[in-house]
C-alpha positions as CSV (number, residue, x, y, z in Angstrom):
1,X,56.1,143.1,31.8
2,X,53.9,144.5,29.0
3,X,50.2,144.0,29.0
4,X,50.4,141.9,25.8
5,X,53.1,139.6,27.3
6,X,51.2,139.3,30.6
7,X,48.0,138.4,28.7
8,X,49.9,135.8,26.7
9,X,51.4,134.2,29.9
10,X,47.9,134.2,31.6
11,X,46.4,132.6,28.5
12,X,49.1,129.9,28.5
13,X,48.7,129.2,32.2
14,X,44.9,129.0,31.8
15,X,45.2,126.5,29.0
16,X,47.6,124.4,31.0
17,X,45.4,124.5,34.1
18,X,42.4,123.2,32.1
19,X,44.1,120.8,29.8
20,X,42.0,117.7,29.2
21,X,43.0,114.2,30.3
22,X,42.5,111.9,27.3
23,X,41.8,108.2,28.0
24,X,42.0,105.8,25.0
25,X,39.9,102.6,25.2
26,X,40.1,99.5,23.0
27,X,37.5,96.8,23.7
28,X,36.3,93.7,21.9
29,X,32.7,94.9,21.4
30,X,32.2,92.6,18.4
31,X,33.7,89.2,17.5
32,X,34.0,86.1,19.7
33,X,34.7,88.2,22.9
34,X,31.8,90.6,22.4
35,X,30.2,89.3,25.6
36,X,33.3,90.7,27.4
37,X,33.7,93.9,25.4
38,X,30.1,95.1,25.4
39,X,29.7,95.5,29.2
40,X,33.2,97.0,29.3
41,X,32.1,99.6,26.7
42,X,28.9,100.2,28.6
43,X,30.9,100.8,31.8
44,X,33.2,103.3,30.2
45,X,30.1,105.5,29.7
46,X,29.6,105.5,33.5
47,X,33.1,106.7,34.4
48,X,33.6,110.3,35.6
49,X,34.2,113.1,33.1
50,X,36.1,115.2,35.6
51,X,38.9,114.0,37.9
52,X,41.0,116.2,40.1
53,X,39.5,119.3,38.6
54,X,40.4,118.3,35.0
55,X,38.1,117.3,32.2
56,X,38.4,113.7,31.1
57,X,37.7,112.5,27.6
58,X,37.2,108.8,26.7
59,X,37.9,107.8,23.1
60,X,36.4,104.3,22.7
61,X,37.4,102.0,19.8
62,X,36.3,98.4,18.9
63,X,39.0,95.9,18.1
64,X,36.5,93.1,17.1
65,X,38.5,90.5,19.1
66,X,41.3,90.8,16.6
67,X,44.9,91.4,17.9
68,X,45.9,93.2,14.7
69,X,43.0,95.6,15.1
70,X,43.9,96.1,18.8
71,X,47.4,97.1,17.8
72,X,46.1,99.5,15.2
73,X,43.7,101.0,17.7
74,X,46.4,101.8,20.3
75,X,48.6,103.3,17.6
76,X,45.7,105.6,16.5
77,X,44.8,106.5,20.1
78,X,48.4,107.5,20.9
79,X,49.4,109.2,17.6
80,X,46.1,110.8,16.6
81,X,44.1,111.3,19.8
82,X,47.2,112.0,21.9
83,X,45.9,110.0,24.8
84,X,47.6,110.0,28.2
85,X,46.6,106.4,29.1
86,X,45.0,103.4,27.4
87,X,42.4,101.0,28.8
88,X,42.3,97.7,27.0
89,X,41.9,95.2,25.6
90,X,39.3,92.7,26.6
91,X,41.3,89.6,25.8
92,X,44.9,88.4,26.5
93,X,46.0,88.1,22.8
94,X,44.8,91.6,22.1
95,X,46.4,93.0,25.2
96,X,49.7,91.4,24.3
97,X,49.5,92.9,20.8
98,X,49.1,96.4,22.3
99,X,52.0,96.2,24.7
100,X,54.8,97.0,22.3
101,X,53.1,100.2,21.2
102,X,52.4,101.3,24.8
103,X,56.0,100.9,25.8
104,X,57.5,102.4,22.6
105,X,55.4,105.5,23.3
106,X,55.8,105.4,27.1
107,X,52.1,105.4,27.6
108,X,50.6,103.5,30.6
109,X,48.1,100.8,29.6
110,X,45.5,99.1,31.8
111,X,44.5,95.7,30.4
112,X,41.2,94.0,31.3
113,X,42.5,90.6,30.3
114,X,42.8,87.6,32.6
115,X,46.2,86.0,31.9
116,X,49.1,86.8,34.2
117,X,51.4,87.0,31.2
118,X,50.1,90.5,30.5
119,X,52.0,91.7,33.6
120,X,54.4,88.9,34.4
121,X,57.3,88.5,34.5
122,X,58.1,92.1,35.2
123,X,60.4,93.6,32.6
124,X,61.0,96.9,30.7
125,X,57.9,96.4,28.6
126,X,55.5,95.4,31.4
127,X,56.6,98.4,33.5
128,X,54.1,100.4,31.5
129,X,51.3,97.7,31.7
130,X,48.8,97.1,34.4
131,X,45.7,94.9,34.6
132,X,42.4,94.8,36.5
133,X,41.3,91.2,35.9
134,X,42.5,88.7,38.5
135,X,45.5,86.6,37.3
136,X,44.8,83.1,36.1
137,X,47.2,81.7,38.8
138,X,45.2,83.4,41.5
139,X,42.0,81.8,40.3
140,X,43.6,78.5,39.5
141,X,44.6,78.1,43.1
142,X,40.9,78.4,44.1
143,X,39.9,75.8,41.6
144,X,42.6,73.3,42.7
145,X,41.6,73.8,46.3
146,X,37.9,73.1,45.4
147,X,38.9,70.0,43.4
148,X,40.9,68.6,46.3
149,X,38.1,69.3,48.7
150,X,35.9,67.3,46.3
151,X,38.4,64.4,46.3
152,X,39.2,64.8,42.6
153,X,42.3,62.8,41.7
154,X,42.4,63.0,37.9
155,X,41.5,66.0,35.7
156,X,41.4,66.9,32.0
157,X,41.9,70.4,30.4
158,X,40.4,71.8,27.3
159,X,41.2,75.4,26.5
160,X,41.6,78.1,23.9
161,X,44.4,77.6,21.4
162,X,45.8,81.0,22.3
163,X,47.6,82.9,25.0
164,X,44.6,82.7,27.3
165,X,44.3,78.9,27.1
166,X,48.0,78.3,27.3
167,X,48.4,80.7,30.2
168,X,45.6,78.9,32.1
169,X,47.1,75.4,31.4
170,X,50.5,76.5,32.5
171,X,49.3,77.9,35.8
172,X,46.8,75.2,36.5
173,X,49.2,72.4,35.7
174,X,51.8,73.8,38.1
175,X,49.4,74.1,41.0
176,X,47.7,70.8,40.2
177,X,51.1,69.0,40.3
178,X,51.9,70.5,43.6
179,X,48.6,69.2,45.0
180,X,49.0,65.7,43.5
181,X,46.3,66.1,40.9
182,X,47.0,64.1,37.8
183,X,46.2,65.7,34.4
184,X,45.2,62.9,32.1
185,X,44.3,64.8,29.0
186,X,45.0,68.3,27.5
187,X,43.1,69.6,24.4
188,X,42.7,73.0,22.6
189,X,40.1,74.7,20.5
190,X,39.6,78.0,18.6
191,X,37.4,80.7,19.9
192,X,35.3,80.5,16.8
193,X,35.0,76.7,16.5
194,X,31.5,75.3,16.1
195,X,32.5,71.8,17.2
196,X,34.8,70.3,19.8
197,X,33.5,66.7,19.5
198,X,37.0,65.2,18.7
199,X,38.6,66.9,21.7
200,X,35.8,65.9,24.1
201,X,35.9,62.2,23.0
202,X,39.6,62.1,23.7
203,X,39.0,63.6,27.1
204,X,36.2,61.2,28.0
205,X,38.4,58.2,26.9
206,X,40.8,59.3,29.7
207,X,38.0,59.1,32.3
208,X,38.9,62.1,34.4
209,X,37.2,62.9,37.6
210,X,36.9,66.5,36.6
211,X,37.3,68.7,33.5
212,X,38.5,72.3,33.5
213,X,37.5,74.5,30.5
214,X,40.1,77.1,29.9
215,X,38.0,79.6,27.9
216,X,36.3,82.9,28.2
217,X,32.9,84.4,27.1
218,X,30.3,82.5,25.2
219,X,32.7,80.2,23.3
220,X,33.6,78.5,26.6
221,X,30.1,77.0,26.7
222,X,30.8,74.7,23.7
223,X,33.0,72.2,25.5
224,X,30.7,71.9,28.5
225,X,27.6,71.5,26.2
226,X,29.5,68.8,24.3
227,X,30.5,67.0,27.5
228,X,26.9,66.9,28.6
229,X,25.7,65.7,25.2
230,X,28.2,62.9,25.3
231,X,27.1,61.8,28.8
232,X,30.0,63.0,30.9
233,X,29.1,62.6,34.6
234,X,32.2,64.1,36.3
235,X,32.7,67.6,37.7
236,X,33.1,70.5,35.3
237,X,35.0,73.7,36.1
238,X,35.1,77.0,34.2
239,X,37.4,80.0,34.6
240,X,36.5,83.5,35.7
241,X,36.4,84.3,32.0
242,X,32.8,83.2,31.7
243,X,31.2,85.2,34.4
244,X,28.4,87.0,32.5
245,X,24.8,86.4,31.6
246,X,25.6,85.7,27.9
247,X,27.4,82.6,29.0
248,X,24.5,81.5,31.0
249,X,22.1,82.2,28.2
250,X,24.2,80.3,25.6
251,X,25.0,77.4,27.9
252,X,21.5,77.0,29.3
253,X,20.8,73.8,31.2
254,X,24.1,72.3,30.0
255,X,26.2,74.6,32.2
256,X,24.2,73.9,35.3
257,X,26.3,72.6,38.2
258,X,29.6,74.0,36.9
259,X,32.1,75.4,39.4
260,X,34.2,78.5,38.9
261,X,36.1,81.3,40.7
262,X,34.8,84.8,40.2
263,X,35.5,88.3,41.5
264,X,33.3,89.1,44.5
265,X,31.4,91.7,42.5
266,X,29.6,88.9,40.6
267,X,27.8,87.8,43.8
268,X,28.1,91.1,45.7
269,X,24.6,90.8,47.3
270,X,25.4,87.4,48.6
271,X,28.6,88.5,50.4
272,X,28.7,88.8,54.2
273,X,28.3,92.4,55.4
274,X,31.8,92.4,56.8
275,X,33.4,91.5,53.5
276,X,35.8,94.3,52.7
277,X,34.9,94.3,49.0
278,X,31.1,94.3,49.4
279,X,30.6,98.1,49.6
280,X,32.8,99.0,46.6
281,X,31.3,96.0,44.6
282,X,27.7,97.1,45.2
283,X,28.5,100.6,44.2
284,X,29.4,99.4,40.7
285,X,26.5,96.9,40.5
286,X,24.0,99.5,41.5
287,X,25.3,102.1,39.0
288,X,25.5,99.7,36.1
289,X,22.0,98.2,36.7
290,X,20.5,101.7,37.2
291,X,21.8,102.5,33.7
292,X,21.3,99.2,31.9
293,X,18.6,97.3,33.8
294,X,18.4,94.9,36.8
295,X,20.5,91.8,36.3
296,X,22.5,93.2,33.4
297,X,25.8,93.6,35.3
298,X,28.7,91.3,34.4
299,X,32.2,90.5,35.8
300,X,33.8,92.0,32.7
301,X,32.2,95.4,33.1
302,X,33.6,95.4,36.6
303,X,37.2,95.2,35.2
304,X,36.5,98.3,33.2
305,X,35.1,100.0,36.3
306,X,38.2,99.1,38.2
307,X,40.4,100.6,35.5
308,X,38.4,103.8,36.2
309,X,38.9,103.4,39.9
310,X,42.6,103.2,39.4
311,X,42.6,106.3,37.3
312,X,40.5,108.3,39.7
313,X,43.1,107.6,42.3
314,X,46.2,108.1,40.1
315,X,45.3,111.2,38.0
316,X,45.1,113.7,40.9
317,X,48.6,112.5,42.0
318,X,50.0,112.9,38.5
319,X,48.5,116.3,38.1
320,X,50.7,117.5,40.9
321,X,53.8,116.7,38.8
322,X,52.9,117.5,35.2
323,X,50.2,118.6,32.8
324,X,48.1,116.2,30.6
325,X,49.4,115.7,27.1
326,X,53.0,115.5,28.1
327,X,55.5,112.7,28.4
328,X,56.1,113.8,32.0
329,X,52.4,113.4,32.8
330,X,52.3,109.9,31.4
331,X,55.3,109.0,33.5
332,X,53.8,110.5,36.6
333,X,50.6,108.6,35.9
334,X,52.5,105.3,35.5
335,X,54.3,106.0,38.8
336,X,51.0,106.8,40.6
337,X,49.4,103.6,39.3
338,X,52.3,101.6,40.5
339,X,52.1,102.9,44.1
340,X,48.3,102.3,44.6
341,X,47.7,101.2,48.1
342,X,44.5,99.8,49.9
343,X,42.2,101.0,47.1
344,X,38.7,99.3,47.2
345,X,37.3,98.4,43.8
346,X,34.6,96.2,42.4
347,X,36.6,93.1,42.3
348,X,39.0,93.5,45.2
349,X,41.4,95.7,47.1
350,X,44.3,97.1,44.9
351,X,47.8,97.1,46.4
352,X,50.2,97.6,43.5
353,X,54.1,97.5,43.6
354,X,56.9,97.8,41.1
355,X,56.8,94.0,40.7
356,X,53.0,93.5,40.9
357,X,50.9,95.4,38.4
358,X,47.7,93.6,39.2
359,X,47.7,93.9,43.0
360,X,44.9,91.7,44.2
361,X,45.0,89.1,47.1
362,X,42.6,86.4,48.2
363,X,39.9,89.0,48.8
364,X,39.5,89.3,45.1
365,X,38.1,85.8,44.5
366,X,35.2,83.5,45.7
367,X,34.0,80.2,44.3
368,X,30.5,79.9,42.9
369,X,28.4,77.2,41.3
370,X,25.8,77.7,38.5
371,X,22.4,76.9,39.9
372,X,19.0,77.8,38.3
373,X,20.8,79.8,35.6
374,X,22.6,82.1,38.1
375,X,25.7,82.3,40.2
376,X,25.5,80.9,43.7
377,X,28.2,81.7,46.3
378,X,29.9,78.7,47.8
379,X,30.4,79.6,51.4
């Protein structure tokens, strides 16, 4: 081999050995879901820039809580930035808008949205999609159990008029029926609505023992504030989509006493020392608050952190099979994500399978109440 050829081969091998892993990110840092997207964006800045000996670049875009913008973002990330994997988006509608682009380009995608529809039912499209937020069905089971423990017999639902609200109603209604809870009213509202008086008056006319608000972020405070203003005295439940300080700030005294399921990270310091998630949850809480201030951590940033946890586990495995920037690497990364086992994260323990691309069990949820403008673990 000539010296010139040998140098060319060595240069090529060196370039391959040090190829960067490019991670695309689309979050809702503005718009109605900004209270979700901002802590997610903040968390991306805390993720490692070297994994498995390879440099990792994060390209972060804002989709403004708009599904069309989310679809444009993932197209740009894949075609222009040549990313190996995409994290996003913050909401269910945006994540659904991104899925076709991910599968068409055979690029793994890790959503941070709540609805199970993002990863269920498993099909050719969803084989490329994973998610870190607990499924709505998983959380709805905890809500129904709490309702039955409180002797609730009738319940009303008011949720977003989009895939998140519909997904929650579908799962909640199925579990409620099995537990003999009667749904006496079902209403919808838009994320950017400024009034839900009409919907709440209909709900109150049905005289439910409890009301479940199927919303996320600060917009979910509006139905509860209206219920309180109209004098509703029954129990009020929220979904895990409201577990951040912005919801508490916007809701104020009107959200006091609400019940909701959350990932254990939200109340990490209140968990028993033998809780298997406490250590990994506190790791994230401590790093986030060290960077952004005490009390600044939110559930949603935890979903972004857990996407990073998944990648830190999967990237070294994928690097054994292919180089970043290639179709083979993306496929190897997808396969590695799908076989994740017993991986502690901020919100639970990941055990993924070909038919389960979320991978959490009952260890990924606890029930809390809102007391004195904070989350209190219900033991």
